[in-house]
N, C-alpha and C positions, 0 to 999 in steps of 0.2 A: 209169806217169805219162803224162799227156796230152802231145801234141806240143809241142815248144818254141815258146813265144811265143803259144800259143793262149789264148783268153779267152772269157768269157761275160759277159753284162750283163743287168741288170734294173733296175727303178726302183720307188720306193715313195713315198707321201705320208703315211705314218702314223707319227707320232712315238712311238707306243707301243712300238716295237721297241728303244728306247733301253735301255741297261743290260745288253745281251747280253754275256756274257763274251767277250773277245778273246784272241788269242795262244794258242788251244788247238789242238794238232795233231790232225788227224783221220786216221783210218785211210784207207789209199789207196782202198779201195772206196767210201768215202763222200765223198771230196773233190769228185768231179764233181757229185754231187747237191747238196752244200752250197753250191757256187758258183752254183747255179741257183735257190735258194729265195728267195722274197721275199713281202712282204705288200703288197697293194694296198688302201689304206685310204680314209679319209673324204673325201679330195679328189676321188674319182671319176675316176681317171686314164683317159685314152683310151689305146688301144694305140699304141705307138710303132713306126713302120715301120722295118724294118732298113735301108732304103735311105737314111734320114736325112731331109733337109729336105723339108717339104711346105708349099707356100704356103697360107696360111689361107683365101685366096679361091678355092682350087681346089675342085672338086666334093667334097663331104663335109667340107670344112674348117669351122672354127668361124665364119668370116666369109663363107661362101659365099652369094652373092646379096645381100650387105649392103655396098654401096659406102661408105656413111657410116661403118660400123664399120672398114672397111679404111683409110679416110682418118684416122680417129682413131688407129689403130695406127701409121700412117706418120708421125704428128706426134710420136711418142715419141722422145726422144733418150736414149741409154744413157750413164750416167755412167761414170767411170773404174773399172776393175776391175783390180787390180794382179796382178803376176807372170804367167808364161807361161800357166798354165792359166786364169787370169782373163781374159786377152786372148782366148783361144779362146771363152770364154763370151760375152764382149762382142761379138765379131765374129758369132757365131751369132745373137745377139739382133738385131744391126743388120740382118742379112740378112732377118729375119722382120718387122722393123718399118720403119725409115726407108727401107730399100732397095726396099721393095715399090712405093713411089710417090716416086721421087726428085724433089726440089724442093718437097715439102710443107713448109709452115712449121712450125717447132718450137713446140709448145705444152706439152709435158709432159717431165718429167725422171724417168727410171727409175734408181733406185739398187739395186744387187744386191750381196749378200754371200754368201759360201759358206765352209764350214769342212770341210777334208778330214779323214778318219779312216782309219786303216789297221788291218787285222786279218790275222794270219797264219793261213792255212788248212792248210798242210802243211809238213813237213820231210823232208829226205832222211835216209838212215841215218847219214850223217856229221854230222848236226845242222844243216846249212845249210838255209835257207828255200827251198822249192820253189814255193810259190804264195801270192799275196797278194791280199786283197780291199780295195778302196778304197770308202769311202762319202763322197760329197760332199753336205753338207747346206746347202741354199740358202734365202735369204729375199730379199724385195724390197719396196720402197715406191715409190709413184708420187705426184708432186706437179706442180703447174703450174710453168711457167717464168715467174718474175716476182719482184718484190721487194715484200713477202716472198712466198716460194712458199706456195701453199695445198695442204695434203695432200689427196689424193684417196682412196687406198686403200693397203693393205699386205697382204702374205701373212699368213694366219691360222694355217696349219699348215705347218711346215717341209717342204720337198720334198727327197727324197733320190734321188740317182742312184747306183746301185751297180754296180760292175764289178770283175772279177777277172782276173788273168793269171798265167801261169807264169813262173818265173825259170829259164831254161835253165842247166844245169850247165856252168860255164866258158865260157859264150857271152854275154859282157857286152853286145855290141852288139845281139844278139837280144833280150836282156832290156830294154834301153833302148827298142828299137822297140816291143816289146809294151806297155810302160808308156805310151809316147806315144800309141799307138793306143787304149789304154784311156781315157786322159784325153780324147782327142778325142770318143770315143763318149759319155762321161759328160756332157761339156759340151753336146753336141748334145741329149741327153735333157733336161738341165736347161733349156736355152733353149726347147725345144719346150713344156715344161710351163709355164714362166713366161709365155710368149706366150699360151698357152691361157687362163691365169688372167687376164691383162690383157684379152683379148678378152671374157671373161665379165664383167669389171668394167665395161668400156665399154658392153656390151649392157645391163646392169642400169641404168646411168646414163641411157641413151637411153630405156629403158622407163619409168623414173621421171619423166623430163622429159615424155614423151608423156602419161603419166597425170595429171600436174599441170596 
């Protein structure tokens, strides 16, 4: 068994993986490989850095060298996302949006939803669960701030952040810590991809306006 509290993570944007059977115990020699497999699909995901947050305007970022695009992103306000994990997602999004240019007037409202799913990857000989994989499926929609709000765009393909962790035998605090770390990584991944999709949406709007 892998070390207590260890985990792996990956992400996908392909909804075609739905319907995969869950709750199936895997042989010990396959558990490590199973927790690392994923499918990168039609959304064209960028590689996610293991160190976490990357400013969009940094070299290589989606908004690099485009101050107008950065300003549009900074005008986005993130609506409420409930429960502890949702608050992690909301804060990660705020860091990438309004916090990049404090004081920017609010012009857009971003609403985000996500649904968690759980799959058992392994059991111990006594039948207790030894490893779990979480799949967080997220979606978003963007509208203007006004009465009535005008819809701008929404996600077309659900984005999935996938992560797994071990449940140490009789080490409950270690198990809780591993789960908390897993949730933090997954919400970081989801916020990164949602922000990337928003940047592409604003870029297309700017290109359309220029062409018109």
